[in-house]
C-alpha positions, 0 to 999 in steps of 0.5 A: 528483678534478675539484675537488681537482686544480685546487686543488692545481695552483693551489697549485704555481703560486704563485711569489712569491719574497721571502726564502730562507726563504719560498722554501724553505717554498713549495718544501716546500709545493710538493713536498708538494702534488706528492706528494699529486697523484701518489699520487692518480693512476691513469692517464697522462691524470691524470698529464700536467697534474701533470707539466706543473706539476712542469716549470714549477715546477721541482719535477721537479728535486727528487729526492724528488718525482722518485722519487715520479713514478717510483713512479707509473710503476712502479705503472701498469706503464709504466716506459719513461715514467719516462725522461722524468722522468730526463731532466728532472732534475739527478740520475742514475737511480741516486740517484732510485731510491735516493731512492725505496728510502730513502723506502719503507724509512722508511715500512716498505714493505719489499716496495716496495723490491724492486719498485724494485729489480726495475725498476732491474735490468730497465731497466739502471739502475746499482746502487751501494753505497747501493742495496745498503745499502737492499736489505740492510736490507729483506731483513733485515726480511723475513728473505729469506735467498735474496734476500740471497745474490742480492744478495751475488753482485751485490755481489761482481760490481760489485766492492764485496766489500771494502766494509766496511760492506756486509760488516757489513751482509750479516753482519747479515742473515745473522745474522737469518736464522739463517745462522751459517756465512755470518756466520762466512765474512764475518767471517773475511775482514774485515781489521779487525774492529770492535765491530759486526762482533764483536757480530754474530758473538756475537749470531748464536751466541747466537741459534743456541744456540751459547752457549759459542762465543759466550763464547769469542769474547768472549775472542778480541775482548778479545784482539783489542783491541776494547772490548766495548760495551752490545750485546756484553754483552747478547748475553753475559748472554743466553747465560748465561741460556740456559745458567743459568751463574750464575758466568759471568753474575756475572763479566760483571756485574763487568765491566760495572760495572768498565768503567763500562758503563751498566746500563738499558733492555734490559741491565738487563732481560736481566741480571735475567732471567739472575739469575731463570733461575739461581734467584738472585731475591735478586740480581735484586731487589738489581740492580733496587733499585740501578737508577735507572730505573723498572720498565717492563712488561718488567722487571716481567714478568720479576720476576713470573716470577722470583717464580713460579719461586721459588714465591712466588706471593703476591709475584708477584701483589702486584708484578703488581697494582702494575704500571702497565702490563701487556701480554699476556705479563704477564697470561700469566705470572701466569696460567700461574704460578697454573696451575703452582702448582695455584691453578686457580680463581685463574687462571680469575678472573685470566683473567676480569679480563684480558678486561675489558681491551682485550688479546686472548689468544693461543693459548698463553694459551687452552691454559693456561686450558683446562688450568685448566679440566681440573684444576677439572673445569669443562666449562661454562667450557671450552665457553665458552672454546672459544667465545671461541676461535671469536669471536677467529678462532683456528685450532683446530689444533696445541696449541690443538686438542689442548687442547680435545680434552684438556678434553673428554676428561677432562670425559667429553664424548666427542661434543664431543671427537669434533667438535673432532677431526674439524674439525682440518685437520691431525691430529698424533700428539698429536691422535690420542693426545688423542682415544684418551684420550677414548675410553679415559675413556669406559669403552668399551674396544671402541671405544677399541681400534677407534680405536687401530687407526686411528691412522696413526703410533703413538708410545709414548704411543698404546701406553701409553694403550691398554694402560693402558685394558686395565689399568684395565678389569682385562683382563689378556690384552689388556694382555699381548697388546698389550705383546707386539704393541708389541714387534714394532713399531718403537716401544720400550716405555718406563717407563710402559708397563712400569709398566702391565703390571707393574701388571696382573701385580700385580692378578691375581697373574700372577707368571710374566708379571711375572718375564718383564717383569723379565727383559725390563728386565734384557735391555734394560738399562733403568735401575730408577728409583724409578717402576719400582722401585716397580712391581716391588716392588708386583708381586712383593709382590702376587703373594706373592714377598716375598723377590723384592720385598725383593731389588729394594728392597735392589738399589736405591741411591736410594729415594724415599717411594714405594719405601719404602711399596711395600715396607712395604705388601708386608710388611703384606700378608704380615702381617709386622707387625714387619718393616713397622714396622722398615722404617719406622723405617729410613726415618725414620732416613734422613730420608725423609718418609713420605706419607699412603699410607705410613701407610695401609700401616703402619697396615694392617700394625699391624692385621694383626699386632694391634699396638694401641699401635703403631697408635695411636702411628703414627696420632697421629705422622701428624699431630702430626709430619708434619702429615698430616691423616688420611683415611678410610683411616687411620681405616679401619685404626684401626677394623679394628685395634681390631675385629680384637683384639676392642676393639669398644666402643673401636672404636665410641668411635673412630668416634663421635670421628671429625671426618669422617663414617664411610663404608661401609668404616668400618661394614664393618670394624666389622661384620666384626669383630662377626662374628669376635667374635660380637657380634650386638647391635653387629653389627645396629647396624653393619648399620643404619648401612651400609644407611642410607649404601648400601640396596643394599649386598649385603655388608651383608646377606651379612655380617649373614646369616653372623653370624646363622647362626654364632649359630644365629638361623635365622629372622634368616638367612631375613629377611636373605636374603629381604630381599636378594631383595626388594631385587633385590640379588644377592650379589657372586659370588666369583671367583678367578684362577690363572695357568697356562702364560701364561694366567690362569684365572677361577673362580666357584662351581660353575663348569663352563666351563673345558675341564678341569672334569671333572678339576677336579671329580674333584679336588674330590671327592677333597679332599672325601673328605679333608676330610670325615674332619676336618670332616664338614659342608662348605657351601663345597665348590665355592667359587671358591678351591677350584676354582682350588686344584684346577685348580692341583693337577692342572695344575702339577708336584708341590710347586710353589706354588699362587697364587690371587687372590680378589676377596672375603675368603676364608671360614673353611670354605675357610681351614680346608680350605686348611690341610689341603689344604697338608698333605695334598698337600705344597704351599704355597698362597698365596691373596690375597683383597681384604684380605691374603695367606694362605700356607698350608704344612704345615697352617698359615696365616701369618695365624695364623687371625686375619684 
């Protein structure tokens, strides 16, 4: 400082005067030196020699230099010394302060403008129109609405309320702060409204989402005789873009061209954006093609977004690669376009390329990339992106925190999800729900419920997540109990809730509960859309109430492919192959395109009905007409169909010609068919294929054991059972479910856990005596389905249907027994095993003894 100040002071003393230009140049240089010195001062001692020089060189009379001297006193909080400066200038204090404000505005120091204003008020410096202009401009940049209203009051107090320029500037301030009422009040008192005031009014309406009002103002503006300019049209086109109003947008486009307004810059970008958002990419391309200016980064980004919206992802990438300049929004548009289109690997690769640039991603982009990681199931990459979040110092909260929890949850990384959740500074309901989903995905239902109980404010997603967790775990009692508890809360069930509950009812054939849910839907006047209609049809179909399923189907006015498929599947489970085929034919006639699930249901129906020719026709039609590549389920249906009708050799050839490797379901179908048609040799070959895929398959040994037993090969039966014992494989126990009085009862073979066991076994003994007259040898007298039926006989009123769900296929002995029971006790018995429905009525079964 000791070296610099003397040198600068010396430059101030140079007073050579020759020409006017030299005088001007010397004054400018002197002023710059003075300002540099003033900026370097930190106390009055350092200011004194500079002040002396300013007086001797006459620079103190320069308002610009004097304003910097004033700022020095303000910053060191000795504003009372400033009056010495003012007394030595020819300008008023107001002019000096205004000059200071103008300088601060020019340098972007908006808050310093406010400091100067506070000085003027405290020192009693008069305020004029220029002062208020500078203040309004600063407040506009700071969006300081409260301070703006205070200035507005001072303007009125100073008698400047009629100053049109100030009124328009105030309108601009209120508009930027989103205060439409204040803008309207000022607008209405203006005696004459020019294009600027109309533009402010229109743009504020658009900013606040009042787009229709903005378009109405445009008509009033024209009626008022004010000619719109490019700024007017920019706001109006933006309003059309927000409204997706193509017709009005095109009218504005014609107006612009007819009135010779230039379409370029922001207006060009806005018009292209309007056409893109209105789904007219062709119009956008036409407009860009007619433009004379080059495509800048903003326009290029809009066009990339348009291609993405039009599902032209390749065109979007081609344009993106051709863009000379790309900003963060450009990269974001292309990366999110890939994610929206399901191109998750491409989005991650593009993100990697972006990281090679100097651009730093924001939290929105990080959320998008984390979503891609979720879809590819790459927790390692997700963890790396988490590291980038920490590296860039981003706040792990809000959407970003929830995205990280969601990533770890869906990648089954519960501990990492918990760590992120615990570190969240503010936990929203979305955060709680994401963490609940993580617990549910871990498979620990107990911990999931404990966490659910801790959620402070549960929304419908919280309830749905927990209900779905119980549903996926086949815990029907908890599903229904939680559903009832939800109804007593302040959260109303939505369609997702109802679908989950109906799915649980379907899984255990809890028809009464399903009917109750249906009644609830009607009582609450809930619209049965395609999703809910599909769930209802599926529930009634799986509960053996095909008539009710068809009633729901018939009542629906709009049906998508899922509704039709559910109805076809219901007929298939009932063994009503012809009805399923007829329904599919009607579906095709209505031009509803089937999907791969539709063909699974249709081929299953053909299998149950033994429709070989139809099965082949639909199997071939699937790929030839609808370009659906057959999956293992479709091949399984065909093998089951051929095996069911006894075409075992043809089934083997079909398996050998499959383009995909046969799995357990394929060989199991063939093995069951071999048992039905007593082909031991082929059964052994199918068995070998099965245990090569799964050496621990209990069903393979059990099926082969039964086949040996039917063939009288008792030694081989012993071998199969011994092998099961050596491998430590326990045969999956049969389990049968039956609904009674709002509860679902589960039975296993020789089960004595039910409180009514004595009555159940007494009924079984009664049935056994009845059956021994027809078939003396009974090895399955205490199978789970017989216990469930016995329970139904003693619990349900006479002649009411008995509905049972089996986890395994019903054995032939039990099948024969059920026919006799239905006749002897005059009961309809409906048993849904893991393959289809068996409806026993008056000694007959709907499967016609072929299953």
